[in-house]
C-alpha positions in Angstrom: -12.7 -26.2 -2.5 -9.5 -28.0 -1.2 -10.4 -28.1 2.5 -12.6 -30.1 4.8 -13.8 -27.6 7.4 -13.8 -28.1 11.1 -16.7 -27.4 13.4 -15.4 -25.2 16.1 -13.2 -22.2 16.8 -9.5 -23.3 17.1 -7.9 -22.4 20.4 -4.1 -22.9 20.9 -1.2 -21.8 22.9 1.7 -20.2 21.1 4.3 -22.2 23.1 7.2 -20.1 24.2 5.4 -16.8 24.5 4.4 -17.2 28.1 5.9 -18.0 31.5 7.1 -21.6 31.6 6.0 -22.8 28.2 9.7 -23.5 27.1 10.2 -25.5 30.3 7.1 -27.5 29.6 8.6 -28.4 26.2 11.8 -29.5 27.9 13.8 -26.8 26.2 17.2 -25.9 27.9 17.5 -22.5 26.1 14.8 -19.9 25.6 13.3 -19.9 22.1 13.4 -16.8 19.8 10.0 -15.3 19.1 9.8 -13.9 15.6 6.7 -12.5 14.2 6.1 -11.2 10.6 2.8 -9.4 9.8 2.1 -9.0 6.1 -0.8 -6.7 5.1 -1.8 -6.5 1.4 -3.6 -3.4 0.8 -7.1 -3.6 -0.9 -7.1 -7.4 -1.3 -10.5 -8.9 -1.3 -10.6 -12.5 -0.2 -12.6 -13.9 -3.1 -9.9 -13.0 -5.7 -7.5 -15.6 -4.2 -7.5 -19.2 -5.4 -7.7 -20.6 -1.8 -11.0 -18.7 -1.5 -12.4 -20.2 -4.7 -11.3 -17.7 -7.4 -11.2 -18.9 -10.9 -7.9 -17.2 -12.0 -4.5 -18.4 -10.8 -3.8 -15.2 -9.0 -2.2 -16.6 -5.8 -0.2 -19.9 -6.2 2.1 -19.0 -3.3 -0.6 -17.9 -0.9 -2.7 -20.9 -1.8 0.1 -23.3 -1.0 1.0 -21.4 2.2 -2.7 -21.5 3.3 -2.6 -25.3 3.1 0.1 -25.3 5.7 -1.5 -22.7 8.0 -4.4 -21.8 10.1 -6.6 -20.7 7.2 -9.6 -18.4 8.2 -12.4 -18.7 5.7 -14.4 -15.8 7.2 -12.2 -12.9 8.3 -13.4 -9.3 8.3 -12.1 -5.8 8.6 -14.1 -3.4 10.7 -13.8 -0.7 8.0 -13.0 -0.4 4.3 -10.5 2.4 4.7 -6.7 1.9 4.8 -5.5 3.9 7.8 -8.2 3.3 10.4 -8.3 -0.4 9.4 -4.5 -0.8 9.9 -4.8 1.0 13.3 -7.6 -1.3 14.4 -5.3 -4.2 13.4 -2.4 -2.8 15.4 -4.4 -2.0 18.5 -7.1 -4.7 18.6 -9.7 -1.9 18.8 -12.8 -1.1 16.7 -12.5 2.1 14.7 -14.8 4.1 17.1 -12.4 3.4 20.0 -9.0 4.3 18.7 -7.4 7.7 18.1 -7.2 7.4 14.4 -10.9 7.0 14.3 -12.7 7.3 10.9 -10.7 10.3 9.7 -7.0 9.3 9.8 -6.0 10.8 13.1 -8.2 13.8 14.0 -8.7 12.7 17.7 -6.2 13.1 20.5 -4.3 10.0 21.5 -5.3 8.0 24.5 -1.6 7.1 25.3 -2.4 5.8 28.8 -5.0 3.2 27.5 -4.2 2.8 23.7 -1.3 0.6 23.0 -0.2 -0.8 19.7 1.2 -4.4 19.3 4.5 -2.8 18.5 4.6 -1.0 21.8 3.6 -4.0 23.7 6.3 -6.2 22.2 8.9 -3.5 22.2 8.4 -3.3 25.9 9.0 -7.0 26.2 12.4 -6.7 24.5 11.4 -7.3 20.8 13.1 -5.5 18.0 10.4 -3.8 16.0 10.5 -2.7 12.3 7.8 -1.5 9.9 8.2 -1.3 6.2 5.3 0.4 4.4 4.6 1.0 0.7 2.3 4.0 0.6 2.6 7.6 1.7 -1.0 7.2 3.0 0.7 5.3 5.9 3.6 7.8 6.3 4.4 9.3 9.8 3.6 12.7 8.5 0.1 11.5 7.5 -0.6 9.5 10.6 2.1 9.6 13.3 0.2 7.1 15.5 1.2 4.3 13.1 4.9 4.6 14.3 4.3 4.0 17.8 6.4 1.2 19.2 8.5 0.8 16.0 12.2 1.3 16.3 12.5 1.4 12.6 9.7 2.8 10.4 10.8 2.7 6.8 8.6 4.8 4.5 11.0 5.6 1.6 8.9 5.6 -1.6 10.1 4.9 -5.1 7.5 6.5 -7.4 4.1 8.1 -7.6 0.8 7.0 -8.9 0.3 7.7 -12.6 -2.9 9.6 -12.0 -2.1 11.3 -8.7 1.5 12.6 -8.2 0.8 13.4 -4.6 0.3 9.8 -3.9 3.7 8.1 -3.4 4.3 4.3 -3.5 7.0 1.6 -3.4 7.0 -1.7 -5.3 6.6 -4.8 -3.2 10.0 -6.1 -4.3 11.6 -2.9 -3.2 9.9 -3.1 0.1 11.2 -6.6 0.4 14.7 -5.5 -0.1 14.7 -3.1 2.9 12.7 -5.4 5.1 14.9 -8.4 4.4 18.1 -6.4 5.4 16.4 -5.6 8.7 15.4 -9.2 9.2 18.9 -10.4 8.5 20.3 -8.1 11.1 17.8 -9.3 13.6 17.5 -13.0 12.8 19.1 -14.0 16.2 16.7 -11.8 18.2 13.0 -11.7 19.2 11.3 -9.4 16.6 8.1 -8.1 15.2 8.2 -7.0 11.6 5.3 -5.4 9.7 5.5 -5.5 5.9 2.9 -3.6 3.9 2.3 -4.1 0.2 0.4 -1.5 -1.8 0.4 -3.0 -5.4 -3.1 -4.4 -5.4 -4.6 -0.9 -4.7 -5.7 1.3 -7.6 -4.7 2.5 -10.0 -3.9 -1.0 -11.2 -0.5 -0.7 -12.6 1.8 -3.4 -11.1 5.1 -4.0 -12.9 5.1 -6.1 -16.1 4.7 -8.9 -16.8 2.2 -9.2 -14.0 0.3 -6.2 -14.9 -1.1 -7.6 -18.0 -0.9 -11.3 -17.3 -4.7 -11.8 -17.3 -5.6 -9.3 -20.1 -6.0 -12.0 -22.8 -8.6 -13.8 -20.5 -10.6 -10.5 -20.2 -10.6 -9.9 -24.0 -12.8 -12.9 -24.7 -15.5 -11.5 -22.4 -18.4 -9.3 -23.7 -17.2 -5.7 -23.3 -19.0 -3.8 -20.5 -18.1 -0.1 -20.8 -18.1 2.3 -17.8 -18.3 6.1 -17.8 -16.1 8.3 -15.7 -17.3 9.5 -12.3 -15.7 11.5 -9.6 -13.8 9.6 -6.9 -16.2 8.4 -4.2 -19.2 8.5 -6.5 -21.2 5.4 -7.6 -22.2 4.3 -11.1 -18.9 4.4 -13.0 -15.1 4.4 -13.1 -13.4 6.7 -10.5 -11.1 9.2 -12.1 -8.0 8.1 -10.1 -8.5 4.6 -11.7 -8.2 5.7 -15.3 -5.9 3.4 -17.4 -4.7 4.1 -21.0 -5.6 7.8 -20.8 -5.5 9.9 -23.9 -5.1 13.6 -23.3 -5.1 16.6 -25.6 -3.7 19.8 -24.3 -3.9 18.3 -20.8 -7.6 17.4 -21.1 -8.7 13.7 -20.9 -10.4 12.8 -24.1 -10.3 9.0 -24.0 -9.5 6.1 -21.7 -10.0 2.4 -21.2 -13.7 1.9 -20.5 -14.0 -1.9 -20.3 -14.9 -3.3 -16.9 -13.2 -6.6 -17.6 -9.9 -4.9 -18.3 -9.8 -3.3 -14.9 -10.6 -6.5 -13.1 -7.7 -8.2 -15.0 -5.3 -5.5 -14.0 -6.5 -5.8 -10.4 -5.8 -9.6 -10.6 -2.4 -8.9 -12.1 -1.4 -6.8 -9.0 -2.4 -9.8 -6.8 -0.1 -12.1 -8.8 2.7 -9.6 -8.4 2.3 -9.4 -4.6 2.0 -13.2 -4.5 5.3 -13.4 -6.2 6.8 -11.0 -3.7 5.6 -13.1 -0.8 7.2 -16.1 -2.5 10.5 -14.2 -2.5 10.0 -13.3 1.2 9.5 -16.9 2.1 12.5 -18.0 0.1 14.6 -15.5 1.8 13.4 -16.4 5.3 14.5 -20.0 4.4 17.9 -18.8 3.4 18.2 -17.0 6.7 17.2 -20.3 8.5 14.3 -18.6 10.3 11.2 -19.6 8.2 10.3 -22.7 10.1 10.1 -21.0 13.6 8.6 -17.7 12.3 4.9 -16.8 13.0 4.0 -15.4 9.6 0.6 -13.7 9.4 -0.9 -12.6 6.0 -4.1 -10.5 5.8 -5.5 -7.3 4.3 -6.8 -4.1 5.5 -10.0 -4.2 3.3 -11.3 -5.2 -0.1 -12.4 -3.5 -3.2 -15.8 -3.1 -4.9 -16.1 -4.6 -8.4 -19.6 -3.3 -9.2 -21.5 -4.5 -6.1 -24.1 -1.9 -5.1 -23.0 0.1 -8.3 -19.6 0.8 -6.8 -16.8 0.2 -9.2 -13.1 -0.2 -8.3 -13.3 1.9 -5.1 -13.6 1.3 -1.3 -14.3 3.2 1.8 -18.0 3.6 0.9 -19.7 0.7 2.6 -19.0 -2.3 4.8 -20.5 -4.9 2.4 -18.6 -8.2 1.9 -16.8 -7.0 -1.2 -15.0 -4.3 0.9 -14.6 -6.0 4.3 -14.2 -9.7 3.6 -10.4 -10.2 3.8 -7.9 -13.1 3.7 -6.3 -14.3 6.9 -3.8 -17.1 7.5 -1.3 -17.8 10.2 1.8 -19.9 9.3 2.6 -21.0 12.9 6.1 -21.8 14.2 7.1 -25.4 13.9 7.2 -25.8 17.7 3.5 -24.6 18.1 2.5 -28.2 17.4 -0.9 -27.2 15.8 -1.9 -28.9 12.6 -2.7 -26.8 9.6 -6.5 -26.5 9.3 -9.4 -24.4 8.2 -11.0 -22.2 10.8 -14.7 -21.6 9.7 -15.6 -19.3 12.6 -16.1 -15.6 11.8 -13.2 -13.5 13.0 -11.9 -10.0 12.6 -8.5 -8.5 12.0 -8.9 -6.9 15.4 -8.5 -10.5 16.8 -4.9 -10.6 15.6 -3.3 -8.7 18.5 -4.8 -10.7 21.3 
């Protein structure tokens, strides 16, 4: 591994965010405070190079991690998209927020429950969210929009296996997010960008989708039979790739386990490229150096652990809750890039 690990939890002050920090730095003018949170849906940590993965899935993230606070052991409190994101946004465990385990079936605790967007908006920050799945739409879970002045949920296509599930490619999400960032580059802001392309069914745009297929073809085939979504022991129906249908009935499909892993990894490479585009654009806007850029995931994905294949939300085992986390700090934070070996959670991001 490319890092030598420290021995204690890093504690630092985000200079400029509190009281007289700017005065302490001898600054005559108040600094802008600009935060970008990137969540990559369904990304398990151990499929990134910086976490030791064998394939070159994440060259951009790997390079960024070496210039960041890199958290080796970060965890999600749940392996399900909406409650995990709301835990991240509130700093609360799932049992203690209004989305709970069931995507918003409890009443809001508006007097006590505040999202990070609400907190920052009240302090004068511009707030914008750009999500890439209808699962996070305001119709599905209106709590997610609290505190955001702009909540962009315009989708571009539906999943191949579920027409009701709408999505947006990462590069398309970048386009709208970057227009917003350009308009607010001279202001304090909090921007949340959500990418969905790692989530199944694994069908990122070409050439990324198939970029690891040849590597999978040299492995001994391991065939899976079809099971209903949420069941163990086989391939979930919504994940089916290369389907063959006769009169609307599924008669054949890709069964090889290694093919699906390769397609999952291709989705990671596509999102990694989108993050590279985002970083390059932030440089062009001349805000990259002083942006606090946080990259993480809501949960992972089972790859056969405990007989669960290409699914999540069933357990809180490592495959489904060990997530990446890195913080690219503002240049003025004066904290050296380093590995943080202490166990942390995505609920620690807000505080």
